[in-house]
C-alpha positions as a Markdown table, in Angstrom:
| # | Residue | x | y | z |
|---|---|---|---|---|
| 1 | Met | -14.9 | 26.6 | 3.4 |
| 2 | Pro | -12.4 | 29.4 | 4.5 |
| 3 | Tyr | -9.4 | 27.7 | 2.4 |
| 4 | Arg | -9.0 | 26.7 | -1.2 |
| 5 | Leu | -7.1 | 23.2 | -1.3 |
| 6 | Thr | -5.0 | 22.2 | -3.6 |
| 7 | Val | -3.5 | 18.5 | -4.3 |
| 8 | Ile | -0.3 | 18.0 | -5.8 |
| 9 | Gly | 0.4 | 14.3 | -6.9 |
| 10 | Thr | -2.4 | 12.0 | -8.2 |
| 11 | Gly | -1.7 | 8.4 | -7.1 |
| 12 | Tyr | -3.3 | 6.4 | -4.3 |
| 13 | Leu | -2.9 | 9.2 | -1.5 |
| 14 | Gly | -3.5 | 12.3 | -3.9 |
| 15 | Ile | -6.7 | 11.0 | -5.7 |
| 16 | Thr | -8.4 | 10.1 | -2.3 |
| 17 | His | -7.1 | 13.0 | -0.3 |
| 18 | Ala | -8.5 | 15.5 | -3.0 |
| 19 | Ala | -11.9 | 13.6 | -3.7 |
| 20 | Cys | -12.5 | 13.7 | 0.2 |
| 21 | Met | -11.4 | 17.1 | 0.5 |
| 22 | Ala | -14.2 | 17.8 | -1.8 |
| 23 | Glu | -16.9 | 15.6 | -0.4 |
| 24 | Leu | -16.2 | 17.9 | 2.9 |
| 25 | Gly | -17.1 | 21.2 | 0.9 |
| 26 | Phe | -13.9 | 22.6 | -0.4 |
| 27 | Asp | -13.0 | 23.5 | -3.5 |
| 28 | Val | -10.1 | 21.4 | -4.5 |
| 29 | Leu | -7.8 | 21.7 | -7.3 |
| 30 | Gly | -5.7 | 18.7 | -8.0 |
| 31 | Leu | -2.5 | 18.8 | -10.2 |
| 32 | Asp | -0.3 | 16.1 | -12.1 |
| 33 | Ile | 2.5 | 16.4 | -14.6 |
| 34 | Asp | 0.8 | 13.5 | -17.0 |
| 35 | Pro | -1.6 | 15.1 | -18.9 |
| 36 | Asp | -3.5 | 12.0 | -20.0 |
| 37 | Lys | -4.0 | 11.0 | -16.4 |
| 38 | Ile | -5.8 | 14.8 | -16.1 |
| 39 | Arg | -8.0 | 14.4 | -18.7 |
| 40 | Arg | -9.0 | 10.9 | -17.4 |
| 41 | Leu | -9.5 | 12.7 | -14.0 |
| 42 | Asn | -11.8 | 15.4 | -15.3 |
| 43 | Asn | -13.6 | 12.7 | -17.2 |
| 44 | Gly | -14.9 | 11.3 | -13.8 |
| 45 | Glu | -12.0 | 7.6 | -14.8 |
| 46 | Leu | -10.1 | 6.6 | -12.1 |
| 47 | Pro | -6.3 | 5.1 | -12.6 |
| 48 | Ile | -6.4 | 2.9 | -9.8 |
| 49 | His | -8.9 | 0.8 | -7.8 |
| 50 | Glu | -10.3 | 1.8 | -4.7 |
| 51 | Pro | -13.8 | 0.9 | -2.8 |
| 52 | Gly | -15.8 | 3.6 | -3.0 |
| 53 | Leu | -13.6 | 6.3 | -5.0 |
| 54 | Glu | -15.1 | 6.8 | -7.6 |
| 55 | Pro | -18.8 | 8.3 | -6.5 |
| 56 | Leu | -16.9 | 10.3 | -4.4 |
| 57 | Leu | -14.4 | 11.2 | -7.4 |
| 58 | Arg | -17.8 | 12.2 | -9.7 |
| 59 | Arg | -19.8 | 14.0 | -6.8 |
| 60 | Gly | -16.7 | 16.3 | -6.6 |
| 61 | Leu | -16.7 | 16.9 | -10.4 |
| 62 | Glu | -20.4 | 17.3 | -10.8 |
| 63 | Ser | -20.4 | 19.9 | -8.0 |
| 64 | Gly | -17.9 | 21.8 | -9.5 |
| 65 | Arg | -15.8 | 21.9 | -6.4 |
| 66 | Leu | -12.5 | 19.5 | -7.9 |
| 67 | Arg | -11.0 | 19.5 | -11.0 |
| 68 | Phe | -7.8 | 18.7 | -12.5 |
| 69 | Thr | -4.9 | 20.4 | -13.8 |
| 70 | Thr | -1.0 | 20.4 | -14.9 |
| 71 | Ser | -0.8 | 23.8 | -14.4 |
| 72 | Tyr | 1.7 | 25.0 | -11.1 |
| 73 | Glu | 0.8 | 28.5 | -11.6 |
| 74 | Glu | -2.6 | 27.9 | -12.0 |
| 75 | Val | -2.4 | 25.8 | -8.8 |
| 76 | Ala | -0.5 | 28.4 | -6.7 |
| 77 | Ala | -2.7 | 31.4 | -8.1 |
| 78 | Phe | -5.9 | 28.8 | -6.8 |
| 79 | Gly | -5.1 | 27.4 | -3.2 |
| 80 | Asp | -4.3 | 28.4 | 0.1 |
| 81 | Val | -3.2 | 25.5 | 1.6 |
| 82 | His | -1.6 | 22.9 | -1.0 |
| 83 | Phe | -1.2 | 19.4 | -0.2 |
| 84 | Val | 1.9 | 17.7 | -1.5 |
| 85 | Cys | 1.2 | 13.9 | -1.9 |
| 86 | Val | 3.8 | 12.7 | -4.2 |
| 87 | Gly | 5.5 | 9.2 | -4.4 |
| 88 | Thr | 9.0 | 8.7 | -2.5 |
| 89 | Pro | 9.7 | 4.8 | -4.3 |
| 90 | Gln | 13.1 | 3.3 | -3.4 |
| 91 | Lys | 16.1 | 4.1 | -5.4 |
| 92 | Arg | 17.3 | 1.6 | -7.8 |
| 93 | Gly | 19.6 | -0.2 | -6.4 |
| 94 | Glu | 19.7 | 0.8 | -3.2 |
| 95 | Tyr | 17.7 | 1.0 | -0.2 |
| 96 | Ala | 17.3 | 4.5 | 0.2 |
| 97 | Ala | 13.9 | 6.6 | -0.5 |
| 98 | Asp | 13.7 | 8.4 | -3.6 |
| 99 | Val | 12.7 | 11.9 | -2.9 |
| 100 | Ser | 13.4 | 13.4 | -6.1 |
| 101 | Tyr | 9.6 | 13.9 | -6.7 |
| 102 | Met | 9.0 | 15.8 | -3.6 |
| 103 | Asp | 12.1 | 18.0 | -4.3 |
| 104 | Ala | 10.6 | 18.1 | -7.8 |
| 105 | Ala | 7.3 | 19.3 | -6.9 |
| 106 | Ile | 8.5 | 22.2 | -4.2 |
| 107 | Glu | 10.9 | 23.7 | -7.3 |
| 108 | Ser | 8.4 | 23.7 | -9.4 |
| 109 | Leu | 5.1 | 25.3 | -6.9 |
| 110 | Ala | 7.8 | 27.8 | -4.9 |
| 111 | Pro | 8.5 | 30.2 | -7.6 |
| 112 | Tyr | 4.8 | 30.9 | -8.6 |
| 113 | Leu | 3.6 | 31.4 | -4.5 |
| 114 | Asp | 3.7 | 35.3 | -4.3 |
| 115 | Arg | 0.8 | 35.4 | -1.2 |
| 116 | Glu | 0.7 | 33.6 | 2.2 |
| 117 | Cys | 0.1 | 30.0 | 2.0 |
| 118 | Leu | 0.8 | 26.6 | 3.4 |
| 119 | Val | 2.5 | 24.0 | 1.7 |
| 120 | Val | 1.3 | 20.3 | 3.5 |
| 121 | Gly | 3.2 | 17.5 | 2.6 |
| 122 | Lys | 1.9 | 14.0 | 3.5 |
| 123 | Ser | 4.7 | 12.0 | 1.8 |
| 124 | Thr | 6.5 | 9.2 | 3.5 |
| 125 | Val | 9.8 | 11.0 | 3.8 |
| 126 | Pro | 13.3 | 9.8 | 5.7 |
| 127 | Val | 12.9 | 12.1 | 8.9 |
| 128 | Gly | 15.1 | 15.6 | 8.1 |
| 129 | Thr | 13.3 | 16.2 | 4.5 |
| 130 | Ala | 10.7 | 18.6 | 5.6 |
| 131 | Gly | 13.3 | 20.7 | 7.4 |
| 132 | Arg | 15.4 | 21.1 | 4.2 |
| 133 | Leu | 12.4 | 21.6 | 2.3 |
| 134 | Ala | 11.3 | 24.2 | 4.2 |
| 135 | Asp | 14.1 | 26.3 | 4.3 |
| 136 | Arg | 14.1 | 25.3 | 0.2 |
| 137 | Leu | 10.3 | 26.8 | 0.0 |
| 138 | Ala | 11.4 | 30.1 | 1.8 |
| 139 | Met | 14.3 | 30.7 | -0.6 |
| 140 | Leu | 12.3 | 30.2 | -3.8 |
| 141 | Ala | 8.9 | 31.8 | -2.7 |
| 142 | Pro | 8.7 | 35.2 | -3.5 |
| 143 | Ala | 6.3 | 35.2 | -0.5 |
| 144 | Gly | 9.5 | 34.1 | 1.4 |
| 145 | Thr | 8.6 | 32.7 | 5.1 |
| 146 | Gln | 4.7 | 33.5 | 4.5 |
| 147 | Ala | 4.9 | 30.2 | 2.1 |
| 148 | Glu | 5.1 | 28.3 | 5.3 |
| 149 | Leu | 5.6 | 24.2 | 5.3 |
| 150 | Ala | 4.5 | 21.5 | 7.7 |
| 151 | Trp | 3.9 | 17.7 | 7.6 |
| 152 | Asn | 0.7 | 15.9 | 7.9 |
| 153 | Pro | 1.7 | 12.2 | 7.7 |
| 154 | Glu | -0.8 | 10.1 | 6.0 |
| 155 | Phe | -2.1 | 6.9 | 7.2 |
| 156 | Leu | -4.4 | 5.2 | 4.6 |
| 157 | Arg | -4.6 | 1.6 | 4.3 |
| 158 | Glu | -5.5 | 0.2 | 0.3 |
| 159 | Gly | -9.3 | -0.9 | 0.4 |
| 160 | Phe | -10.2 | 1.4 | 2.8 |
| 161 | Ala | -8.4 | 4.8 | 1.8 |
| 162 | Val | -11.6 | 6.5 | 1.8 |
| 163 | Gln | -12.8 | 5.4 | 5.2 |
| 164 | Asp | -9.3 | 6.3 | 6.5 |
| 165 | Thr | -9.2 | 10.0 | 4.9 |
| 166 | Leu | -12.9 | 10.9 | 6.4 |
| 167 | Ser | -12.9 | 8.9 | 9.4 |
| 168 | Pro | -9.0 | 8.7 | 10.5 |
| 169 | Asp | -8.2 | 7.4 | 13.8 |
| 170 | Arg | -5.9 | 10.4 | 14.6 |
| 171 | Leu | -4.0 | 13.5 | 12.9 |
| 172 | Val | -0.4 | 14.5 | 13.2 |
| 173 | Leu | 0.8 | 17.6 | 12.5 |
| 174 | Gly | 4.0 | 18.6 | 12.2 |
| 175 | Val | 4.3 | 22.2 | 12.5 |
| 176 | Arg | 6.7 | 25.4 | 13.4 |
| 177 | Ser | 4.2 | 28.2 | 14.1 |
| 178 | Glu | 0.8 | 28.7 | 15.8 |
| 179 | Arg | -0.9 | 29.7 | 11.9 |
| 180 | Ala | 0.4 | 26.6 | 10.6 |
| 181 | Glu | -1.2 | 24.7 | 13.2 |
| 182 | Lys | -4.7 | 26.9 | 13.0 |
| 183 | Val | -5.1 | 26.3 | 9.6 |
| 184 | Leu | -4.4 | 22.5 | 9.8 |
| 185 | Arg | -7.1 | 22.4 | 12.5 |
| 186 | Glu | -10.0 | 24.5 | 10.7 |
| 187 | Val | -9.0 | 22.2 | 7.3 |
| 188 | Tyr | -9.9 | 19.5 | 9.3 |
| 189 | Arg | -12.5 | 20.6 | 11.3 |
| 190 | Pro | -15.4 | 19.1 | 9.0 |
| 191 | Leu | -14.5 | 15.5 | 10.4 |
| 192 | Gly | -15.2 | 16.2 | 13.9 |
| 193 | Glu | -13.8 | 14.8 | 16.8 |
| 194 | Val | -10.3 | 13.4 | 16.1 |
| 195 | Pro | -7.2 | 13.4 | 18.0 |
| 196 | Phe | -4.5 | 15.3 | 16.8 |
| 197 | Val | -1.0 | 15.2 | 17.6 |
| 198 | Val | 0.8 | 18.2 | 17.6 |
| 199 | Thr | 4.8 | 18.1 | 17.0 |
| 200 | Asp | 7.6 | 19.3 | 15.2 |
| 201 | Phe | 9.1 | 18.0 | 11.8 |
| 202 | Ala | 10.8 | 15.3 | 12.6 |
| 203 | Thr | 8.9 | 13.7 | 15.2 |
| 204 | Ala | 5.9 | 14.0 | 12.3 |
| 205 | Glu | 7.9 | 12.3 | 9.9 |
| 206 | Leu | 9.4 | 9.6 | 12.2 |
| 207 | Val | 5.4 | 8.4 | 13.1 |
| 208 | Lys | 4.5 | 7.4 | 9.5 |
| 209 | Thr | 7.8 | 5.1 | 9.5 |
| 210 | Ala | 7.6 | 3.9 | 13.1 |
| 211 | Ala | 4.3 | 2.9 | 12.7 |
| 212 | Asn | 5.0 | 1.0 | 9.4 |
| 213 | Ser | 8.0 | -0.9 | 10.7 |
| 214 | Phe | 6.1 | -2.0 | 14.0 |
| 215 | Leu | 3.5 | -3.0 | 11.4 |
| 216 | Ala | 5.9 | -4.7 | 9.2 |
| 217 | Thr | 7.5 | -6.5 | 12.6 |
| 218 | Lys | 4.0 | -7.9 | 13.8 |
| 219 | Ile | 3.4 | -9.5 | 10.3 |
| 220 | Ser | 7.0 | -10.8 | 10.3 |
| 221 | Phe | 6.6 | -12.1 | 14.1 |
| 222 | Ile | 3.8 | -14.2 | 13.1 |
| 223 | Asn | 5.3 | -15.8 | 10.0 |
| 224 | Ala | 8.7 | -16.4 | 11.9 |
| 225 | Met | 6.4 | -18.4 | 14.4 |
| 226 | Ala | 5.0 | -20.1 | 11.4 |
| 227 | Glu | 8.2 | -21.7 | 10.2 |
| 228 | Ile | 8.8 | -22.7 | 14.0 |
| 229 | Cys | 5.4 | -24.2 | 13.7 |
| 230 | Glu | 6.0 | -26.6 | 10.9 |
| 231 | Ala | 9.1 | -27.5 | 12.1 |
| 232 | Ala | 8.0 | -28.7 | 15.6 |
| 233 | His | 4.5 | -29.8 | 13.2 |
| 234 | Ala | 2.3 | -27.5 | 15.5 |
| 235 | Asp | -0.7 | -24.9 | 13.8 |
| 236 | Val | 0.2 | -21.6 | 13.6 |
| 237 | Gln | -3.2 | -20.2 | 13.0 |
| 238 | Gln | -4.1 | -21.7 | 17.1 |
| 239 | Leu | -0.9 | -20.0 | 18.0 |
| 240 | Ser | -2.5 | -16.5 | 16.4 |
| 241 | Leu | -5.5 | -17.2 | 18.1 |
| 242 | Ala | -4.6 | -17.7 | 21.3 |
| 243 | Leu | -1.6 | -14.8 | 21.2 |
| 244 | Ser | -4.5 | -12.3 | 19.9 |
| 245 | Tyr | -6.7 | -12.9 | 23.0 |
| 246 | Asp | -4.0 | -11.0 | 25.1 |
| 247 | Asp | -4.7 | -7.5 | 25.1 |
| 248 | Arg | -1.1 | -6.6 | 24.9 |
| 249 | Ile | -0.7 | -8.4 | 21.8 |
| 250 | Gly | -4.4 | -8.7 | 19.9 |
| 251 | Gly | -5.1 | -9.9 | 16.8 |
| 252 | Arg | -5.0 | -7.3 | 14.0 |
| 253 | Tyr | -1.9 | -7.8 | 11.9 |
| 254 | Leu | -1.3 | -11.1 | 13.5 |
| 255 | Asn | -2.2 | -13.0 | 10.2 |
| 256 | Pro | 0.4 | -15.9 | 9.1 |
| 257 | Gly | 0.9 | -16.2 | 5.7 |
| 258 | Leu | 2.8 | -15.0 | 2.0 |
| 259 | Gly | 3.6 | -12.1 | 4.3 |
| 260 | Phe | 3.7 | -7.8 | 3.4 |
| 261 | Gly | 4.1 | -6.4 | -0.1 |
| 262 | Gly | 2.7 | -3.2 | -2.0 |
| 263 | Gly | 4.1 | 0.3 | -2.6 |
| 264 | Cys | 4.7 | 1.2 | 1.1 |
| 265 | Leu | 5.7 | -1.3 | 3.5 |
| 266 | Pro | 8.6 | -2.9 | 2.4 |
| 267 | Lys | 9.9 | 0.6 | 0.9 |
| 268 | Asp | 9.4 | 2.2 | 3.7 |
| 269 | Ile | 11.2 | -0.3 | 6.2 |
| 270 | Arg | 14.3 | -0.1 | 4.1 |
| 271 | Ala | 14.5 | 3.5 | 3.5 |
| 272 | Phe | 14.1 | 4.1 | 7.7 |
| 273 | Met | 17.1 | 1.5 | 8.3 |
| 274 | Ala | 19.0 | 3.2 | 5.2 |
| 275 | Arg | 18.4 | 7.1 | 7.0 |
| 276 | Ala | 19.3 | 5.4 | 10.7 |
| 277 | Gly | 22.8 | 4.6 | 8.7 |
| 278 | Glu | 22.9 | 8.0 | 7.7 |
| 279 | Leu | 22.2 | 9.6 | 10.9 |
| 280 | Gly | 25.1 | 7.1 | 12.8 |
| 281 | Val | 22.3 | 4.8 | 14.5 |
| 282 | Asp | 22.1 | 2.1 | 12.0 |
| 283 | Gln | 22.3 | -0.7 | 15.3 |
| 284 | Ala | 18.8 | 0.7 | 16.6 |
| 285 | Leu | 17.0 | -0.7 | 13.5 |
| 286 | Thr | 19.2 | -3.9 | 12.8 |
| 287 | Phe | 16.1 | -5.8 | 13.6 |
| 288 | Leu | 14.3 | -4.7 | 10.8 |
| 289 | Arg | 16.6 | -6.1 | 8.5 |
| 290 | Glu | 15.4 | -9.8 | 10.1 |
| 291 | Val | 11.9 | -8.7 | 9.7 |
| 292 | Asp | 12.5 | -7.9 | 5.6 |
| 293 | Ala | 14.4 | -11.1 | 5.4 |
| 294 | Ile | 11.6 | -13.1 | 7.1 |
| 295 | Asn | 8.7 | -11.6 | 4.9 |
| 296 | Met | 11.1 | -12.6 | 2.1 |
| 297 | Arg | 11.4 | -16.5 | 3.2 |
| 298 | Arg | 7.7 | -16.4 | 3.3 |
| 299 | Arg | 8.0 | -16.3 | -0.7 |
| 300 | Ala | 10.6 | -18.8 | -1.1 |
| 301 | Arg | 8.9 | -21.2 | 1.3 |
| 302 | Met | 5.4 | -21.0 | -0.7 |
| 303 | Val | 7.6 | -22.2 | -4.3 |
| 304 | Asp | 8.7 | -25.0 | -1.6 |
| 305 | Leu | 5.5 | -26.3 | -0.5 |
| 306 | Ala | 4.2 | -26.0 | -4.6 |
| 307 | Arg | 7.1 | -28.0 | -6.1 |
| 308 | Glu | 6.5 | -30.7 | -2.9 |
| 309 | Leu | 2.8 | -30.7 | -4.0 |
| 310 | Ala | 4.2 | -30.9 | -7.6 |
| 311 | Gly | 6.4 | -34.1 | -7.1 |
| 312 | Gly | 9.5 | -32.4 | -6.4 |
| 313 | Ser | 9.9 | -30.5 | -9.8 |
| 314 | Phe | 7.8 | -27.8 | -11.8 |
| 315 | Arg | 8.2 | -29.1 | -15.3 |
| 316 | Gly | 5.7 | -30.4 | -16.8 |
| 317 | Cys | 3.6 | -28.9 | -14.3 |
| 318 | Thr | 0.7 | -26.4 | -14.7 |
| 319 | Val | 0.0 | -24.5 | -11.8 |
| 320 | Gly | -3.2 | -22.2 | -11.2 |
| 321 | Val | -2.6 | -19.2 | -9.1 |
| 322 | Leu | -5.6 | -17.3 | -7.7 |
| 323 | Gly | -4.6 | -13.4 | -6.9 |
| 324 | Ala | -1.8 | -11.0 | -8.2 |
| 325 | Ala | -2.9 | -7.7 | -6.1 |
| 326 | Phe | -0.5 | -7.4 | -3.0 |
| 327 | Lys | -3.7 | -7.3 | -1.2 |
| 328 | Pro | -7.4 | -7.8 | -1.9 |
| 329 | Asp | -9.6 | -4.6 | -2.8 |
| 330 | Ser | -6.7 | -3.4 | -4.7 |
| 331 | Asp | -5.0 | -3.6 | -8.2 |
| 332 | Asp | -1.5 | -2.5 | -6.7 |
| 333 | Ile | 0.7 | -5.5 | -7.7 |
| 334 | Arg | 4.0 | -3.1 | -6.6 |
| 335 | Asp | 6.4 | -5.9 | -4.6 |
| 336 | Ser | 3.3 | -8.1 | -5.0 |
| 337 | Pro | 4.1 | -11.9 | -3.3 |
| 338 | Ala | 1.6 | -13.2 | -5.5 |
| 339 | Leu | 3.3 | -12.2 | -8.5 |
| 340 | Asp | 6.9 | -12.5 | -7.1 |
| 341 | Val | 5.6 | -16.6 | -6.9 |
| 342 | Ala | 3.9 | -17.1 | -10.0 |
| 343 | Val | 6.8 | -15.7 | -11.7 |
| 344 | Thr | 9.4 | -17.8 | -9.9 |
| 345 | Ile | 7.4 | -20.9 | -10.3 |
| 346 | Gly | 7.3 | -19.9 | -14.6 |
| 347 | His | 11.1 | -19.9 | -14.0 |
| 348 | Gln | 11.6 | -23.0 | -12.5 |
| 349 | Gly | 9.6 | -24.5 | -15.3 |
| 350 | Gly | 5.6 | -24.6 | -14.0 |
| 351 | Gln | 2.9 | -23.5 | -16.8 |
| 352 | Val | 1.8 | -20.7 | -14.6 |
| 353 | Thr | -2.0 | -19.2 | -15.3 |
| 354 | Val | -3.3 | -16.2 | -12.7 |
| 355 | Tyr | -6.4 | -15.1 | -12.1 |
| 356 | Asp | -7.1 | -11.8 | -10.0 |
| 357 | Pro | -10.8 | -9.7 | -10.0 |
| 358 | Ile | -9.2 | -6.7 | -10.3 |
| 359 | Ala | -5.3 | -6.7 | -10.9 |
| 360 | Leu | -5.1 | -8.7 | -14.3 |
| 361 | Asp | -4.4 | -5.7 | -16.4 |
| 362 | Asn | -1.7 | -4.7 | -14.2 |
| 363 | Ala | -0.2 | -8.0 | -14.1 |
| 364 | Arg | -0.2 | -8.7 | -17.3 |
| 365 | Lys | 1.8 | -5.1 | -18.4 |
| 366 | Ala | 4.1 | -6.1 | -15.8 |
| 367 | His | 4.7 | -9.4 | -16.5 |
| 368 | Pro | 3.3 | -10.6 | -20.3 |
| 369 | Glu | 5.2 | -14.0 | -20.0 |
| 370 | Leu | 2.6 | -15.6 | -17.6 |
| 371 | Asn | -0.7 | -16.7 | -18.4 |
| 372 | Tyr | -3.8 | -15.1 | -17.6 |
| 373 | Gly | -7.1 | -16.8 | -17.0 |
| 374 | Glu | -10.7 | -14.5 | -16.6 |
| 375 | Ser | -11.8 | -16.7 | -13.8 |
| 376 | Ala | -10.6 | -18.5 | -10.8 |
| 377 | Ile | -12.3 | -21.7 | -12.9 |
| 378 | Glu | -10.0 | -21.1 | -16.0 |
| 379 | Ala | -7.0 | -20.1 | -13.8 |
| 380 | Ala | -7.4 | -23.6 | -12.1 |
| 381 | Arg | -7.9 | -25.4 | -15.7 |
| 382 | Gly | -5.9 | -28.6 | -15.7 |
| 383 | Ala | -3.7 | -27.6 | -13.2 |
| 384 | His | -1.8 | -29.9 | -10.7 |
| 385 | Val | -1.2 | -27.5 | -7.8 |
| 386 | Val | -3.8 | -24.4 | -6.9 |
| 387 | Leu | -2.3 | -22.1 | -5.1 |
| 388 | Val | -4.6 | -19.1 | -3.1 |
| 389 | Leu | -2.0 | -15.9 | -2.8 |
| 390 | Thr | -4.1 | -13.0 | -2.4 |
| 391 | Glu | -7.5 | -13.4 | 0.0 |
| 392 | Trp | -10.2 | -12.1 | -2.5 |
| 393 | Arg | -13.2 | -12.5 | -0.9 |
| 394 | Glu | -14.2 | -14.6 | -4.3 |
| 395 | Phe | -11.7 | -17.2 | -3.3 |
| 396 | Val | -12.6 | -17.8 | 0.5 |
| 397 | Asp | -16.2 | -18.6 | -1.1 |
| 398 | Leu | -14.9 | -21.2 | -3.8 |
| 399 | Asp | -16.7 | -24.5 | -4.0 |
| 400 | Pro | -14.6 | -27.2 | -3.7 |
| 401 | Glu | -15.9 | -29.4 | -5.6 |
| 402 | Glu | -16.9 | -27.0 | -8.6 |
| 403 | Leu | -13.0 | -26.4 | -8.5 |
| 404 | Gly | -12.5 | -30.0 | -8.4 |
| 405 | Ala | -14.1 | -30.9 | -11.1 |
| 406 | Val | -11.6 | -28.5 | -13.7 |
| 407 | Val | -8.4 | -29.6 | -12.1 |
| 408 | Ala | -5.6 | -32.3 | -13.0 |
| 409 | Ala | -5.2 | -33.0 | -9.0 |
| 410 | Arg | -6.9 | -31.7 | -6.0 |
| 411 | Arg | -3.6 | -30.0 | -5.0 |
| 412 | Ile | -4.0 | -26.7 | -3.1 |
| 413 | Val | -1.4 | -24.7 | -1.0 |
| 414 | Asp | -3.5 | -21.7 | 0.7 |
| 415 | Gly | -0.6 | -18.8 | 1.0 |
| 416 | Arg | -2.9 | -17.0 | 3.0 |
| 417 | Asn | -4.3 | -19.5 | 5.5 |
| 418 | Ala | -8.0 | -17.8 | 4.1 |
| 419 | Leu | -9.6 | -21.4 | 3.4 |
| 420 | Asn | -11.6 | -23.7 | 5.8 |
| 421 | Ser | -9.2 | -26.6 | 5.6 |
| 422 | Glu | -11.4 | -29.2 | 7.1 |
| 423 | Ile | -13.8 | -28.3 | 4.0 |
| 424 | Trp | -11.0 | -28.5 | 1.5 |
| 425 | Arg | -9.7 | -31.6 | 2.8 |
| 426 | Ser | -12.9 | -33.4 | 3.0 |
| 427 | Ala | -13.7 | -32.8 | -0.7 |
| 428 | Gly | -10.7 | -34.6 | -1.4 |
| 429 | Trp | -8.3 | -32.0 | -1.6 |
| 430 | His | -4.4 | -32.4 | -0.5 |
| 431 | Tyr | -4.6 | -28.9 | 1.4 |
| 432 | Arg | -1.2 | -27.3 | 2.6 |
| 433 | Ala | -1.0 | -23.7 | 4.2 |
| 434 | Leu | 1.9 | -22.1 | 5.9 |
| 435 | Gly | 2.6 | -22.7 | 9.0 |
| 436 | Arg | 0.2 | -25.4 | 9.5 |
| 437 | Pro | 0.1 | -29.4 | 9.6 |
């Protein structure tokens, strides 16, 4: 391969990018400031759950093409192309994004860059960040402007991150020179025929935030329709199906339910609103405030439905919660609607037991006040109400009779519209779902 690559930051994005680039044949050196994390990664241990990633990690390590370090000096000496994949969380008490980790990565790497190289930002950042970082990089690097910045936003879906990295639907390159474009095209050449969009920094930054805002809007739109359907005694599932046949709309991300969570959509749309305000165009994104509000109302409505089935109060009520991760095929509990609902019911007096196939350890650490079961049956044992809050296949395939044998009352709220309502009702369950009669 023509270049040696480094990946700075080993979260979902960084680990996946490093392992996939090694799988494509590159020599890759990953960096994190957490020595224990680096030790685990060098031993082939994943700190996250992502389908298909562990075999790639192990193959990369065994081939010698992939390893991890805590040394910025080693990374600078090793790499020709440095991918920066650090987190940009929401600032505490604000909507704005915290880009301090990105700043720290550039400040730590730049002083060691003494030869021509390309530093590539992949993190989701407020528009204008790349230009500022490019100036800072040129000022701090001994190589000066030969240490060039580019912006290459990621579009990974948790649970499909390996697939999205190795078979992307497009690659966006924010560059300021033909050299930077040439380098990135050569890096991604092993992926085969992929559409490239070559643009400026600001547009490349906006592509990711605009995409996330559109997806969030589509999800909240159908959940707003669910609110209307409940009031009008209509069925949002049938409404969604009918809309999906219109090729101007399509059915993807038109699934009514508990709404979105995780480490991307909620904080990204809030950061986008904050940045629009800083640019003096806050009115352009006022609709995102309602998108956010609709999304949060779904959680409150789920609690209301559960309370209705419990007889009007959670006092003395046992509630089985199926799901802790914000989505299936992930152990990510950041801003998880499922855990938010479970905690709220606990605060209102309910005795809550949670089960999730993968995310239990993370949930226990974050919310030790809740009870946890090692199976769906255990979580539902003695429950007066069962809630399905993450659409794991394991929950979709549950046997209503088997689950019914252990509960105190056959009452279930389907927070993801994932279950077959006719099957559950025919088994004697009182079935409710968001936006459905």
